[in-house]
C-alpha positions as a LaTeX table, in Angstrom:
\begin{tabular}{lrrr}
\hline
Residue & $x$ (\AA) & $y$ (\AA) & $z$ (\AA) \\
\hline
Unk1 & 100.70 & 119.15 & 76.05 \\
Unk2 & 101.95 & 115.73 & 77.13 \\
Unk3 & 104.20 & 117.34 & 79.76 \\
Unk4 & 101.15 & 118.77 & 81.53 \\
Unk5 & 99.59 & 115.32 & 81.69 \\
Unk6 & 102.75 & 113.80 & 83.15 \\
Unk7 & 103.22 & 116.61 & 85.67 \\
Unk8 & 99.61 & 116.30 & 86.78 \\
Unk9 & 100.00 & 112.56 & 87.18 \\
Unk10 & 103.18 & 113.02 & 89.23 \\
Unk11 & 101.43 & 115.61 & 91.40 \\
Unk12 & 98.51 & 113.25 & 92.04 \\
Unk13 & 100.89 & 110.38 & 92.74 \\
Unk14 & 102.77 & 112.42 & 95.35 \\
Unk15 & 99.49 & 113.42 & 96.96 \\
Unk16 & 98.34 & 109.78 & 97.18 \\
Unk17 & 101.71 & 108.81 & 98.67 \\
Unk18 & 101.30 & 111.57 & 101.26 \\
Unk19 & 97.79 & 110.39 & 102.13 \\
Unk20 & 98.95 & 106.81 & 102.52 \\
Unk21 & 102.00 & 107.66 & 104.63 \\
Unk22 & 100.32 & 110.25 & 106.86 \\
Unk23 & 98.74 & 107.91 & 109.47 \\
Unk24 & 101.95 & 105.98 & 110.12 \\
Unk25 & 104.14 & 109.08 & 110.18 \\
Unk26 & 101.75 & 110.87 & 112.52 \\
Unk27 & 101.75 & 107.99 & 114.98 \\
Unk28 & 105.55 & 107.70 & 114.79 \\
Unk29 & 105.83 & 111.42 & 115.54 \\
Unk30 & 103.43 & 111.24 & 118.49 \\
Unk31 & 105.10 & 108.11 & 119.90 \\
Unk32 & 108.55 & 109.67 & 119.48 \\
Unk33 & 107.53 & 112.84 & 121.29 \\
Unk34 & 105.87 & 110.83 & 124.04 \\
Unk35 & 108.87 & 108.59 & 124.58 \\
Unk36 & 111.24 & 111.57 & 124.38 \\
Unk37 & 109.20 & 113.38 & 127.00 \\
Unk38 & 109.20 & 110.28 & 129.20 \\
Unk39 & 112.97 & 109.96 & 128.83 \\
Unk40 & 113.51 & 113.62 & 129.66 \\
Unk41 & 111.31 & 113.40 & 132.75 \\
Unk42 & 112.84 & 110.19 & 134.11 \\
Unk43 & 116.44 & 110.55 & 132.82 \\
Unk44 & 116.26 & 107.04 & 131.37 \\
Unk45 & 118.43 & 106.97 & 128.23 \\
Unk46 & 117.75 & 103.55 & 126.77 \\
Unk47 & 117.92 & 103.12 & 122.99 \\
Unk48 & 115.40 & 100.28 & 122.84 \\
Unk49 & 112.93 & 102.45 & 124.74 \\
Unk50 & 112.75 & 104.82 & 121.79 \\
Unk51 & 112.68 & 102.16 & 119.07 \\
Unk52 & 110.25 & 99.50 & 120.29 \\
Unk53 & 107.21 & 101.72 & 121.08 \\
Unk54 & 107.52 & 103.55 & 117.77 \\
Unk55 & 107.72 & 100.34 & 115.75 \\
Unk56 & 104.90 & 98.76 & 117.73 \\
Unk57 & 102.63 & 101.77 & 117.27 \\
Unk58 & 103.45 & 101.96 & 113.55 \\
Unk59 & 102.67 & 98.26 & 113.09 \\
Unk60 & 99.31 & 98.65 & 114.83 \\
Unk61 & 98.41 & 101.70 & 112.74 \\
Unk62 & 99.55 & 99.93 & 109.58 \\
Unk63 & 97.32 & 96.96 & 110.39 \\
Unk64 & 94.34 & 99.21 & 111.18 \\
Unk65 & 94.73 & 101.49 & 108.15 \\
Unk66 & 95.64 & 98.80 & 105.62 \\
Unk67 & 92.14 & 98.81 & 104.11 \\
Unk68 & 92.30 & 102.61 & 103.68 \\
Unk69 & 95.69 & 102.33 & 101.98 \\
Unk70 & 94.53 & 99.55 & 99.68 \\
Unk71 & 91.32 & 101.31 & 98.68 \\
Unk72 & 93.17 & 104.58 & 98.06 \\
Unk73 & 95.72 & 102.92 & 95.81 \\
Unk74 & 93.10 & 100.87 & 93.99 \\
Unk75 & 90.95 & 103.94 & 93.36 \\
Unk76 & 93.96 & 105.91 & 92.15 \\
Unk77 & 95.03 & 103.22 & 89.71 \\
Unk78 & 91.55 & 102.51 & 88.34 \\
Unk79 & 90.54 & 106.18 & 88.05 \\
Unk80 & 93.80 & 107.84 & 87.02 \\
Unk81 & 96.56 & 105.51 & 85.83 \\
Unk82 & 94.69 & 102.92 & 83.78 \\
Unk83 & 92.53 & 105.39 & 81.76 \\
Unk84 & 95.64 & 107.41 & 80.86 \\
Unk85 & 97.52 & 104.31 & 79.74 \\
Unk86 & 94.56 & 103.17 & 77.65 \\
Unk87 & 94.21 & 106.67 & 76.17 \\
Unk88 & 97.76 & 106.73 & 74.80 \\
\hline
\end{tabular}
């Protein structure tokens, strides 16, 4: 019976990690495709051209979605982790 509780907790933890990482990974994917398309169209093969826009876009999205990430983690810990620890 305890294995089911642990597996459910791991499943929920992975889902929360996916929710938190999704905005940044989506923006990195879109920026990477955009820069790759720009490089293919202009034949400019500069390494910093691929790195700097992706990092800049990810930092902006991280700053914008930080409240969502914090509230998601706080809700997960207060609703799922802490009651299960207290119930043991």
